[in-house]
C-alpha positions as CSV (number, residue, x, y, z in Angstrom):
1,X,-0.2,-0.3,0.0
2,X,1.7,3.8,-0.7
3,X,2.4,5.6,1.2
4,X,0.6,8.9,1.9
5,X,2.2,12.0,0.2
6,X,3.2,13.1,3.7
7,X,5.2,10.4,4.7
8,X,7.0,10.1,1.4
9,X,8.0,13.9,1.8
10,X,8.9,13.3,5.5
11,X,11.2,10.3,4.2
12,X,13.2,12.0,1.0
13,X,13.6,14.6,3.4
14,X,15.4,12.1,5.8
15,X,17.5,11.1,3.3
16,X,18.3,14.2,2.3
17,X,19.0,15.3,6.2
18,X,21.5,11.5,5.7
19,X,23.1,12.7,2.6
20,X,24.0,16.4,4.3
21,X,25.1,14.3,7.4
22,X,26.7,12.0,5.2
23,X,28.5,14.6,3.0
24,X,29.7,16.6,6.2
25,X,31.5,13.5,8.3
26,X,32.5,12.5,4.4
27,X,34.5,16.6,4.1
28,X,34.9,16.1,8.3
29,X,37.4,12.9,7.7
30,X,38.6,14.4,4.3
31,X,39.8,18.1,6.0
32,X,40.6,16.4,10.1
33,X,42.1,12.6,9.2
34,X,43.3,12.6,5.1
35,X,44.6,16.4,5.1
36,X,45.9,17.0,8.5
37,X,48.5,16.8,7.6
38,X,49.1,19.4,5.2
39,X,45.9,21.8,7.1
40,X,47.8,22.0,10.3
41,X,51.4,23.0,8.0
42,X,49.3,26.1,6.3
43,X,48.2,26.9,10.4
44,X,50.8,26.8,11.3
45,X,52.6,28.9,8.3
46,X,49.8,31.5,9.0
47,X,49.9,31.8,12.8
48,X,53.4,31.4,13.4
49,X,56.6,31.5,11.6
50,X,60.8,31.1,11.8
51,X,63.2,33.8,12.7
52,X,66.4,33.9,12.8
53,X,68.2,34.6,16.1
54,X,71.5,37.2,15.5
55,X,74.9,35.3,16.5
56,X,76.6,37.7,18.9
57,X,79.2,39.2,16.7
58,X,83.1,38.3,17.8
59,X,85.0,41.6,19.0
60,X,88.0,42.8,17.0
61,X,90.7,44.2,19.1
62,X,94.2,46.4,19.2
63,X,97.2,44.4,20.3
64,X,97.0,45.6,23.9
65,X,92.7,44.3,24.3
66,X,91.3,47.2,23.8
67,X,88.2,47.0,21.7
68,X,87.9,48.5,18.1
69,X,84.7,46.7,17.2
70,X,82.2,45.8,19.6
71,X,78.4,44.4,19.0
72,X,76.0,46.7,22.2
73,X,71.9,46.2,21.9
74,X,70.3,48.7,20.7
75,X,66.8,50.1,20.0
76,X,64.8,49.7,17.0
77,X,61.6,51.5,15.8
78,X,58.5,49.7,14.3
79,X,55.0,51.1,13.0
80,X,51.6,49.7,12.5
81,X,50.7,51.4,10.1
82,X,46.9,50.0,10.4
83,X,47.3,51.9,13.6
84,X,47.8,55.4,13.2
85,X,45.0,57.8,12.3
86,X,47.6,60.7,10.4
87,X,50.1,59.4,9.1
88,X,51.0,63.9,8.2
89,X,51.0,64.1,11.6
90,X,52.6,60.3,13.0
91,X,55.3,60.8,9.8
92,X,56.3,64.9,11.5
93,X,56.6,63.7,14.6
94,X,58.7,60.7,14.1
95,X,61.5,62.4,11.3
96,X,61.4,65.4,14.4
97,X,62.1,63.0,17.3
98,X,64.4,60.2,14.7
99,X,66.2,63.1,12.3
100,X,64.5,61.9,8.9
101,X,63.5,63.0,5.8
102,X,59.7,63.4,6.0
103,X,58.6,63.0,2.8
104,X,60.3,59.4,2.0
105,X,58.9,58.4,5.9
106,X,55.0,59.6,4.7
107,X,55.6,58.0,1.3
108,X,56.7,54.8,2.9
109,X,53.6,54.8,5.4
110,X,51.3,55.5,2.7
111,X,52.8,52.5,0.6
112,X,52.2,50.0,3.9
113,X,48.8,51.6,4.4
114,X,47.7,51.4,1.4
115,X,48.8,47.3,1.7
116,X,47.2,46.2,4.6
117,X,50.4,45.9,6.3
118,X,51.0,46.1,10.2
119,X,54.0,46.2,9.9
120,X,57.0,48.4,8.3
121,X,60.7,49.3,10.1
122,X,60.8,53.0,10.6
123,X,64.3,53.2,11.8
124,X,66.6,50.8,13.3
125,X,70.1,50.3,15.7
126,X,69.1,53.6,16.7
127,X,71.5,56.0,19.0
128,X,70.4,56.3,22.9
129,X,69.4,60.2,22.4
130,X,66.6,59.5,19.7
131,X,65.0,56.5,21.3
132,X,64.8,58.2,24.1
133,X,63.4,61.2,22.5
134,X,60.4,58.8,20.7
135,X,60.2,56.7,24.2
136,X,59.3,59.9,25.9
137,X,56.4,61.1,23.5
138,X,54.7,57.2,24.3
139,X,53.0,57.4,21.2
140,X,51.1,54.1,20.1
141,X,51.2,53.3,16.8
142,X,54.4,52.5,18.1
143,X,56.9,49.4,19.3
144,X,60.3,49.9,20.5
145,X,62.7,46.1,19.6
146,X,66.1,45.2,21.1
147,X,69.1,44.5,18.3
148,X,72.2,44.0,18.2
149,X,74.4,47.0,16.9
150,X,78.3,46.9,16.0
151,X,79.9,49.6,17.5
152,X,83.4,51.9,17.2
153,X,84.6,52.9,20.0
154,X,87.0,54.6,18.5
155,X,85.5,56.4,15.4
156,X,87.8,56.6,12.6
157,X,91.1,55.5,14.4
158,X,92.2,52.7,11.6
159,X,88.8,52.8,10.1
160,X,90.9,51.4,6.7
161,X,91.7,48.2,8.7
162,X,88.8,47.6,11.0
163,X,85.9,48.3,8.1
164,X,82.1,48.4,8.9
165,X,79.2,46.2,8.5
166,X,76.1,47.2,6.3
167,X,73.0,45.1,5.1
168,X,74.5,43.9,1.7
169,X,72.0,42.8,-1.7
170,X,68.8,43.5,0.5
171,X,69.1,41.0,2.5
172,X,68.0,41.6,6.4
173,X,71.2,40.8,7.6
174,X,74.6,42.8,8.6
175,X,77.2,41.2,6.9
176,X,81.0,43.0,6.5
177,X,81.8,45.3,4.0
178,X,85.1,46.4,4.1
179,X,88.3,45.4,5.8
180,X,88.8,43.1,8.7
181,X,85.0,42.9,8.8
182,X,84.6,41.3,5.7
183,X,87.7,39.5,5.5
184,X,87.0,37.0,8.8
185,X,83.2,37.1,8.2
186,X,83.0,34.3,9.2
187,X,85.0,34.5,11.9
188,X,83.2,37.5,13.5
189,X,79.9,36.5,12.4
190,X,79.0,32.7,14.0
191,X,76.3,30.6,14.0
192,X,72.7,31.9,14.6
193,X,69.5,30.0,16.2
194,X,66.2,30.1,15.5
195,X,62.6,30.8,17.3
196,X,59.1,30.3,16.5
197,X,57.4,33.1,16.8
198,X,54.0,32.7,17.5
199,X,51.1,35.7,16.1
200,X,47.6,36.2,16.4
201,X,45.3,37.5,12.9
202,X,47.1,40.4,12.5
203,X,49.9,39.1,12.6
204,X,51.1,41.0,15.4
205,X,54.0,38.2,17.2
206,X,52.6,37.9,21.4
207,X,54.9,34.7,22.5
208,X,58.2,33.3,21.2
209,X,59.7,30.1,21.8
210,X,64.4,29.2,20.6
211,X,64.0,26.2,18.7
212,X,68.1,26.5,18.2
213,X,70.1,28.7,20.6
214,X,72.8,30.9,18.4
215,X,76.5,30.7,18.3
216,X,78.9,33.7,19.4
217,X,81.5,35.1,16.8
218,X,85.4,34.2,17.4
219,X,87.4,37.7,19.1
220,X,90.2,38.2,16.7
221,X,93.4,39.8,18.1
222,X,95.0,42.2,15.4
223,X,98.8,43.8,15.4
224,X,98.0,47.3,15.4
225,X,98.9,49.4,18.2
226,X,96.6,52.1,19.4
227,X,98.8,54.7,20.2
228,X,100.9,54.4,17.4
229,X,97.6,54.2,14.7
230,X,96.9,57.1,16.4
231,X,100.5,59.0,16.4
232,X,100.6,57.6,12.3
233,X,96.6,59.7,11.8
234,X,98.2,62.6,13.3
235,X,101.0,63.7,11.6
236,X,99.0,62.3,8.3
237,X,97.0,65.0,9.0
238,X,99.8,68.2,9.3
239,X,101.6,66.8,5.9
240,X,98.5,66.9,4.2
241,X,97.6,70.1,5.7
242,X,100.8,71.0,4.5
243,X,101.5,70.2,1.4
244,X,98.5,70.6,-0.1
245,X,97.8,66.4,-0.9
246,X,94.7,65.1,-2.0
247,X,95.7,61.6,-0.7
248,X,98.2,60.1,1.7
249,X,98.9,56.8,3.4
250,X,101.5,54.6,5.9
251,X,102.4,51.9,6.6
252,X,104.5,50.8,9.8
253,X,106.1,47.0,10.2
254,X,107.4,45.3,12.4
255,X,111.1,43.8,9.8
256,X,111.0,40.8,11.4
257,X,107.4,39.4,11.8
258,X,105.8,41.9,9.7
259,X,103.8,42.7,12.4
260,X,101.6,46.2,10.5
261,X,101.8,48.2,13.7
262,X,100.0,51.2,12.3
263,X,97.8,51.8,8.6
264,X,97.2,54.7,8.1
265,X,94.8,56.9,5.5
266,X,93.8,60.4,3.8
267,X,90.9,60.6,3.7
268,X,89.4,58.5,6.8
269,X,85.8,58.3,7.1
270,X,83.8,57.0,10.9
271,X,82.3,53.4,10.6
272,X,79.8,53.9,12.9
273,X,78.2,56.6,10.0
274,X,76.8,55.7,6.7
275,X,78.4,56.8,3.7
276,X,76.4,60.1,3.2
277,X,75.9,61.3,-0.9
278,X,78.3,63.7,-1.0
279,X,81.5,61.8,0.9
280,X,83.9,61.1,-0.8
281,X,84.3,57.9,-2.1
282,X,88.3,57.9,-1.6
283,X,87.0,58.2,2.5
284,X,86.0,54.3,2.3
285,X,89.0,53.1,0.4
286,X,91.9,51.5,1.4
287,X,94.4,53.3,-0.5
288,X,97.6,51.7,1.1
289,X,96.3,48.9,0.1
290,X,95.0,49.6,-2.8
291,X,96.0,52.2,-5.2
292,X,99.4,52.0,-6.4
293,X,101.5,55.0,-7.8
294,X,105.1,55.7,-9.3
295,X,106.7,55.4,-6.3
296,X,109.5,57.5,-7.6
297,X,113.7,57.9,-6.3
298,X,112.5,55.2,-3.3
299,X,112.8,52.2,-6.3
300,X,117.1,53.0,-6.4
301,X,117.2,51.2,-3.2
302,X,115.4,48.1,-5.0
303,X,117.8,49.0,-8.0
304,X,121.1,49.5,-5.8
305,X,120.3,45.8,-4.2
306,X,120.4,44.8,-7.4
307,X,123.6,45.8,-9.0
308,X,125.5,44.4,-5.7
309,X,123.4,41.0,-6.0
310,X,124.2,40.2,-9.5
311,X,127.5,42.4,-9.9
312,X,130.6,44.3,-8.7
313,X,129.6,47.2,-7.7
314,X,130.5,48.5,-4.1
315,X,129.5,51.2,-2.3
316,X,132.8,53.1,-3.4
317,X,132.3,52.5,-7.0
318,X,132.5,55.6,-8.7
319,X,129.8,55.8,-11.5
320,X,129.4,58.5,-14.3
321,X,127.0,60.9,-14.2
322,X,127.7,62.8,-16.9
323,X,127.0,66.6,-15.7
324,X,123.5,65.3,-14.8
325,X,122.3,63.8,-18.9
326,X,122.0,61.5,-20.3
327,X,121.1,60.3,-23.9
328,X,119.7,56.7,-23.9
329,X,118.4,55.1,-26.5
330,X,117.3,58.3,-28.3
331,X,115.7,59.4,-25.0
332,X,118.0,62.7,-23.5
333,X,117.7,61.6,-19.2
334,X,117.5,65.4,-17.3
335,X,119.2,64.9,-13.8
336,X,118.3,67.5,-11.1
337,X,122.0,69.0,-10.1
338,X,125.3,68.3,-12.7
339,X,127.2,65.5,-10.9
340,X,130.1,64.2,-13.3
341,X,130.9,61.3,-11.1
342,X,129.8,59.9,-7.3
343,X,130.2,56.8,-5.9
344,X,127.4,54.3,-5.3
345,X,126.7,55.3,-1.6
346,X,126.2,58.5,-3.5
347,X,124.3,57.7,-5.9
348,X,121.4,57.0,-3.8
349,X,121.9,59.6,-0.7
350,X,122.3,62.4,-3.3
351,X,119.0,60.4,-5.3
352,X,120.9,60.9,-8.7
353,X,118.3,59.4,-11.7
354,X,121.7,59.3,-14.1
355,X,123.8,57.1,-11.1
356,X,120.3,54.8,-11.2
357,X,120.7,54.8,-14.7
358,X,124.1,53.7,-15.3
359,X,124.1,51.5,-12.0
360,X,120.5,49.6,-13.9
361,X,122.4,49.2,-17.3
362,X,125.7,47.6,-16.0
363,X,122.7,45.0,-13.7
364,X,121.7,43.9,-16.5
365,X,117.3,44.1,-17.8
366,X,117.1,40.8,-16.2
367,X,118.6,40.5,-12.8
368,X,116.9,43.9,-12.5
369,X,113.4,42.9,-13.1
370,X,114.3,39.0,-10.9
371,X,114.9,41.4,-8.1
372,X,112.0,43.7,-8.8
373,X,109.7,40.7,-8.6
374,X,111.7,38.9,-5.5
375,X,110.7,42.1,-3.5
376,X,107.7,41.1,-4.1
377,X,106.5,44.8,-6.4
378,X,104.2,42.8,-8.9
379,X,102.3,41.2,-7.6
380,X,100.0,41.0,-3.8
381,X,101.7,41.1,-0.5
382,X,99.0,38.5,0.8
383,X,97.7,40.7,3.7
384,X,94.3,39.6,5.4
385,X,92.4,42.6,3.7
386,X,90.4,41.9,0.5
387,X,91.0,45.1,-2.5
388,X,95.0,44.9,-2.9
389,X,96.4,45.3,-5.7
390,X,99.5,44.1,-6.2
391,X,100.3,47.3,-8.4
392,X,102.1,46.9,-12.1
393,X,105.2,45.9,-13.3
394,X,105.5,44.8,-16.4
395,X,107.7,41.6,-18.1
396,X,111.2,42.3,-20.1
397,X,109.5,41.4,-22.7
398,X,107.5,44.0,-23.1
399,X,110.2,47.0,-22.4
400,X,111.2,49.6,-24.2
401,X,114.6,50.3,-24.8
402,X,114.8,52.7,-22.6
403,X,112.4,50.8,-19.8
404,X,115.6,50.3,-17.3
405,X,116.5,53.4,-17.1
406,X,112.6,54.6,-15.8
407,X,112.6,51.6,-13.6
408,X,115.9,52.3,-12.3
409,X,114.4,55.6,-10.4
410,X,111.2,54.4,-9.7
411,X,109.3,54.9,-13.5
412,X,107.0,52.7,-15.5
413,X,106.1,50.8,-12.5
414,X,103.6,51.1,-9.5
415,X,103.8,49.8,-5.7
416,X,101.3,50.1,-3.0
417,X,102.9,52.0,0.5
418,X,102.1,48.1,2.0
419,X,104.5,46.8,-1.2
420,X,106.9,49.6,0.4
421,X,107.1,48.7,3.6
422,X,107.3,45.1,3.1
423,X,110.7,45.7,0.4
424,X,112.1,48.3,3.1
425,X,111.8,45.4,6.3
426,X,113.3,42.9,3.8
427,X,116.3,45.6,3.7
428,X,115.6,46.4,7.8
429,X,115.4,42.5,8.8
430,X,118.7,41.4,7.0
431,X,117.8,40.1,3.4
432,X,113.9,38.0,4.3
433,X,110.8,39.1,2.9
434,X,108.3,38.8,5.2
435,X,104.3,38.3,4.8
436,X,103.0,41.7,6.1
437,X,100.1,40.0,8.9
438,X,97.2,42.1,11.0
439,X,95.4,39.4,12.8
440,X,97.7,37.8,15.1
441,X,95.0,35.5,17.7
442,X,91.8,34.0,17.6
443,X,89.8,33.3,20.7
444,X,86.3,31.3,19.8
445,X,84.0,31.4,22.7
446,X,85.0,29.5,25.9
447,X,88.4,29.1,24.1
448,X,91.4,29.2,25.0
449,X,93.2,31.8,23.2
450,X,94.9,30.9,19.2
451,X,97.9,32.8,18.5
452,X,98.6,32.4,14.9
453,X,102.5,32.7,13.9
454,X,103.4,34.1,11.0
455,X,104.4,32.6,8.0
456,X,108.1,32.1,7.4
457,X,110.2,34.5,5.6
458,X,112.2,34.2,2.3
459,X,115.4,35.1,2.0
460,X,115.6,36.9,-1.5
461,X,119.3,39.1,-0.1
462,X,122.3,37.9,1.3
463,X,123.0,39.5,4.6
464,X,126.0,41.3,3.6
465,X,124.4,43.2,1.0
466,X,121.4,43.8,2.7
467,X,124.6,45.2,5.4
468,X,125.5,47.4,2.9
469,X,122.8,49.0,2.2
470,X,121.2,50.0,5.4
471,X,124.2,51.6,6.1
472,X,123.7,53.8,2.9
473,X,120.4,54.6,3.4
474,X,121.9,56.0,6.4
475,X,124.0,58.0,4.2
476,X,120.6,59.2,2.6
477,X,119.5,60.8,6.1
478,X,123.3,61.8,7.0
479,X,124.5,63.7,4.0
480,X,121.9,63.6,1.8
481,X,118.5,64.3,0.6
482,X,116.9,62.7,3.2
483,X,119.1,65.3,5.5
484,X,117.8,67.5,8.1
485,X,114.3,66.1,7.6
486,X,114.5,62.3,8.6
487,X,116.8,62.8,11.5
488,X,115.8,61.4,14.8
489,X,117.0,62.5,18.6
490,X,119.0,59.9,20.4
491,X,118.4,56.8,17.5
492,X,120.4,56.0,14.0
493,X,117.9,55.8,11.7
494,X,118.0,54.9,7.3
495,X,115.9,55.8,4.6
496,X,115.2,57.1,0.6
497,X,113.3,59.7,-0.5
498,X,110.9,59.2,-3.5
499,X,109.3,62.4,-5.6
500,X,107.6,60.8,-8.9
501,X,106.8,63.6,-10.2
502,X,103.2,63.3,-12.2
503,X,102.1,62.9,-15.6
504,X,98.9,64.3,-17.1
505,X,97.4,62.2,-19.7
506,X,95.8,64.3,-21.8
507,X,98.8,67.3,-22.0
508,X,101.1,64.2,-22.7
509,X,103.0,66.5,-20.3
510,X,105.1,66.2,-16.6
511,X,103.0,69.0,-14.1
512,X,104.8,69.7,-10.6
513,X,102.7,68.0,-8.3
514,X,104.5,64.8,-7.1
515,X,103.3,61.5,-5.3
516,X,106.4,62.0,-2.6
517,X,106.8,59.7,-0.4
518,X,109.8,58.4,2.1
519,X,110.6,54.5,3.3
520,X,113.2,54.6,6.6
521,X,114.0,52.3,9.3
522,X,115.5,52.8,13.3
523,X,118.3,51.7,14.8
524,X,120.2,50.8,11.8
525,X,122.3,48.6,13.8
526,X,119.0,46.7,14.6
527,X,116.2,47.7,13.4
528,X,113.0,47.5,15.1
529,X,110.4,49.7,13.1
530,X,110.1,50.1,8.8
531,X,107.7,52.5,8.2
532,X,106.5,53.8,4.3
533,X,104.6,57.3,3.7
534,X,103.0,58.1,0.7
535,X,101.3,61.7,0.3
536,X,99.7,61.2,-3.7
537,X,99.7,64.7,-5.9
538,X,101.8,67.3,-3.1
539,X,101.7,70.8,-5.0
540,X,104.1,73.8,-4.8
541,X,107.0,72.1,-6.7
542,X,110.1,71.5,-4.4
543,X,108.1,71.7,-1.6
544,X,106.4,69.5,-2.3
545,X,109.3,66.6,-2.9
546,X,110.2,63.8,-0.3
547,X,112.5,64.9,1.6
548,X,110.3,68.0,2.6
549,X,106.8,66.7,3.4
550,X,107.3,63.2,3.7
551,X,110.1,62.4,5.6
552,X,109.7,64.9,8.3
553,X,106.6,62.4,9.1
554,X,108.5,59.7,9.1
555,X,110.7,61.2,11.9
556,X,107.6,61.6,14.2
557,X,105.9,58.7,14.0
558,X,109.3,56.8,14.3
559,X,110.6,58.4,17.6
560,X,106.9,57.3,19.4
561,X,107.2,54.0,17.7
562,X,110.5,53.5,18.9
563,X,109.0,54.8,22.4
564,X,106.4,53.1,22.6
565,X,109.2,49.9,21.4
566,X,110.5,50.7,24.7
567,X,114.2,50.6,22.1
568,X,116.6,51.8,23.6
569,X,118.7,54.5,22.7
570,X,121.6,54.2,20.5
571,X,123.5,58.0,20.2
572,X,124.4,59.5,23.0
573,X,121.3,62.0,25.2
574,X,120.9,64.8,23.1
575,X,122.5,64.1,19.6
576,X,120.8,62.6,16.5
577,X,121.7,61.0,13.2
578,X,122.1,65.6,12.0
579,X,124.7,66.2,13.8
580,X,126.3,62.9,13.6
581,X,125.8,64.0,9.8
582,X,127.5,67.5,10.3
583,X,130.6,65.2,12.4
584,X,130.9,62.8,9.6
585,X,131.7,65.3,6.5
586,X,134.0,67.4,9.4
587,X,132.1,70.6,10.0
588,X,129.7,72.0,11.8
589,X,125.4,71.7,11.3
590,X,125.7,75.6,10.3
591,X,128.4,74.9,7.3
592,X,127.7,73.6,4.6
593,X,127.4,69.8,4.1
594,X,130.1,68.0,2.6
595,X,131.1,65.3,0.0
596,X,131.5,62.3,2.0
597,X,132.4,60.1,-1.7
598,X,134.6,57.5,0.7
599,X,133.1,57.8,3.4
600,X,129.6,56.3,2.8
601,X,128.5,56.1,6.5
602,X,128.6,54.7,10.0
603,X,129.3,51.4,10.3
604,X,126.2,49.4,11.7
605,X,126.2,45.3,11.3
606,X,123.0,43.1,11.8
607,X,122.1,41.8,14.7
608,X,119.4,39.4,15.2
609,X,116.3,40.8,18.0
610,X,117.5,41.1,21.5
611,X,120.5,42.1,20.6
612,X,121.7,45.6,20.5
613,X,124.4,46.9,18.4
614,X,125.7,51.0,19.0
615,X,127.1,53.3,17.1
616,X,127.9,56.8,18.5
617,X,128.5,60.0,16.9
618,X,131.8,60.4,15.5
619,X,133.0,63.9,15.5
620,X,136.5,65.3,13.4
621,X,139.6,63.1,14.3
622,X,141.7,65.2,16.9
623,X,144.7,65.2,14.8
624,X,148.3,64.3,16.9
625,X,149.7,65.6,13.5
626,X,149.3,68.2,11.0
627,X,149.6,66.0,8.4
628,X,147.3,63.9,9.3
629,X,143.7,63.6,7.5
630,X,140.1,61.9,8.3
631,X,140.3,60.9,4.3
632,X,143.7,59.3,5.0
633,X,143.4,55.1,4.5
634,X,145.3,53.2,6.0
635,X,148.1,50.7,2.8
636,X,146.9,47.7,2.7
637,X,149.6,46.1,5.2
638,X,150.0,48.5,8.6
639,X,153.5,48.6,9.0
640,X,152.2,48.5,12.9
641,X,150.7,45.1,13.0
642,X,152.6,41.6,13.0
643,X,152.1,38.5,10.0
644,X,149.9,37.3,13.2
645,X,147.9,40.5,13.1
646,X,149.1,41.4,17.0
647,X,150.8,44.7,17.6
648,X,154.0,45.0,18.0
649,X,155.8,46.2,21.1
650,X,158.8,48.4,22.8
651,X,160.8,47.4,25.2
652,X,157.9,48.7,28.3
653,X,156.0,46.7,26.5
654,X,153.7,49.2,25.0
655,X,152.3,49.2,20.9
656,X,154.8,51.4,19.3
657,X,154.1,53.5,16.7
658,X,155.8,53.4,13.3
659,X,155.9,56.9,11.5
660,X,154.1,55.6,9.2
661,X,151.5,55.3,11.7
662,X,151.7,58.3,12.8
663,X,151.8,60.2,9.9
664,X,148.2,59.0,9.5
665,X,146.9,60.1,12.8
666,X,146.8,56.1,14.3
667,X,145.9,56.3,18.5
668,X,145.7,53.9,21.0
669,X,142.2,52.1,21.2
670,X,141.1,53.5,24.5
671,X,140.1,50.6,27.2
672,X,136.8,50.4,28.1
673,X,136.5,47.7,30.3
674,X,134.7,47.5,33.1
675,X,132.3,51.0,32.2
676,X,129.1,51.7,31.9
677,X,127.7,51.9,28.4
678,X,127.3,55.4,28.8
679,X,130.6,56.2,29.5
680,X,131.5,53.6,26.8
681,X,129.7,56.0,24.9
682,X,130.5,59.6,25.9
683,X,134.4,58.5,25.8
684,X,134.3,57.2,22.6
685,X,132.3,60.3,21.1
686,X,135.1,62.9,22.0
687,X,137.6,60.4,21.3
688,X,136.2,60.4,17.7
689,X,136.1,56.4,17.6
690,X,133.0,54.1,16.5
691,X,131.7,51.8,18.9
692,X,129.5,48.6,18.0
693,X,127.6,47.5,21.2
694,X,126.9,44.0,22.4
695,X,125.1,42.6,25.2
696,X,124.2,44.8,28.6
697,X,125.8,46.0,31.3
698,X,129.1,46.6,32.1
699,X,132.3,46.5,29.5
700,X,134.0,42.4,29.7
701,X,135.9,43.1,26.8
702,X,136.6,44.8,23.4
703,X,138.2,44.4,20.2
704,X,141.4,45.7,19.5
705,X,142.3,45.2,22.3
706,X,142.8,48.7,24.7
707,X,146.0,49.8,24.0
708,X,145.7,48.9,20.1
709,X,147.1,51.5,17.4
710,X,144.1,51.9,16.0
711,X,143.3,54.8,13.1
712,X,141.3,57.5,13.3
713,X,137.4,56.9,12.9
714,X,138.1,52.8,13.7
715,X,135.6,51.0,14.7
716,X,135.5,49.6,17.6
717,X,133.6,45.9,19.4
718,X,132.6,46.0,23.1
719,X,131.4,43.3,25.0
720,X,128.9,43.7,28.2
721,X,127.9,41.8,30.8
722,X,125.8,41.1,34.0
């Protein structure tokens, strides 16, 4: 019997409800069981996010352990654009409190508000004062967040060495962008951690959990001496102002280890501040390693070193200087002074271009190029900084016929200040090329300090060549182009000036502007510091030469360096190299300098670190005979010595002075036994002898022995002991 229509409708309704319930149940199974994991992941993406937890960046320390760069907490400011009632008023308040550009800030606020964003960074890692100004306004739409900020406590000090950090390639994490900060990014940055942040429907965080703790970066200790760095920068600023140079740099290096004690550049910048729109691009460039220049006459040090190594030339060898002119393969080269003949030593001291060319011609192209490469020119030094230039040194195959003349006097080659310093170190340390370094220690958090050893140096010169070059470079200071400019009070010093005339490529002429430089070391017998000074594009003609403008910078920095390093003086108190130069010349300081082509410099033999050797001031010899002369040399076989090199004695066992010896000014060696260093220096200076000192305490022995007939200005080696 068919059901009534009402009952049928109820059945259909029941089946529809059952079908609807089935669909709902199926959908629930689909969502809660089958797609559970996928939907859970999507929900988590909406309600939480994973953020990187920045690791504490390692500090950069100077050699005394004081920070040059460290990380501190700082306030960052964000806003919710949707909560701002009036964007114009908000832009006014924020810009005034945080020293921001109002129009740019207002433009950003409008853009974020229009796309419905609830978060916008206004300013990050603020200084304390602007953060406090804004906090005092208590704006409801402003949020303060704590971030880590890189801080450079000494501002511009060693800024090119330390470097800076910034947001690289649009990333949200800061990375090293220059200097040590960039070169050692992995060591300093450490390993970032991660955190899970829970957010509400407006994507505002309300809770977070650290899932992986960050690992702090390593601390790096540099070889930079902060006091010497400050003095180098101060003296460089003064020299730039006086010489009207455009840029400049100074490198001070330990000649035995290659440690960079100071690396100053001008202009400088403050790494605490981002680059401004009007900032000089050169301000953030480490000119000492990145900007090569023609070195000029300072390169003659390499030319003469190559000659001493590969020819039979000696400091006393005479060189034809052609009265200041030479025709080299059709190219006429002139000198500043018309010298006819100079010794090799005086070619360097007086910086004769013609003399240097003649020496280079005797050396030959291949040997000259070989030693230019051995000194490190035309290649990078390998210092731990990005952006280093290797300079430019062409292969012999690319030389023109007259290139050997240009290279002999420092043209047709470009070098950096650091390369010059490394070359000077090779002469100062006895012929070893060292690799310069800045990082001397590394310490990971919670671990012991790891000392970084310097690389093994490579011999490029014979020790006797290096000693001879040191003596000749001392002659530059005593009687040459560095006289009166590079002399140190209480210390001997050696060096070489350079004045490379700048070529105008557009006008095809040489200008009256120069790259003025000076490469020097001190003390001469046992150098403890090597300093290269470069002033680029000086003006004022000869007033911008290396001697008048660069050498005084060396003098001031070297004096401070020797004092800071505790190096004992090797000249009597109050004496200076200038006075020694006058005394060597046999004249007072007020007289004109004398040509000492027969006496290149005082003796100064190489001694390793820890052993000091001192040369006294040498006054005019006291003449015992009217015919005695300071320039007279002894014959090959001395009449007062027997075949065993012992002095002939008279009946009273006293040294016998023959008539021949008396006519040559021969005198007896003084007795220094049991005397102090000060007494020895004073007595030797008064008597006209040179002394070389070993050890400390009181005199225990001397060579030659007391009473031995010796010639004027003879060298007496004195051994001290306790």
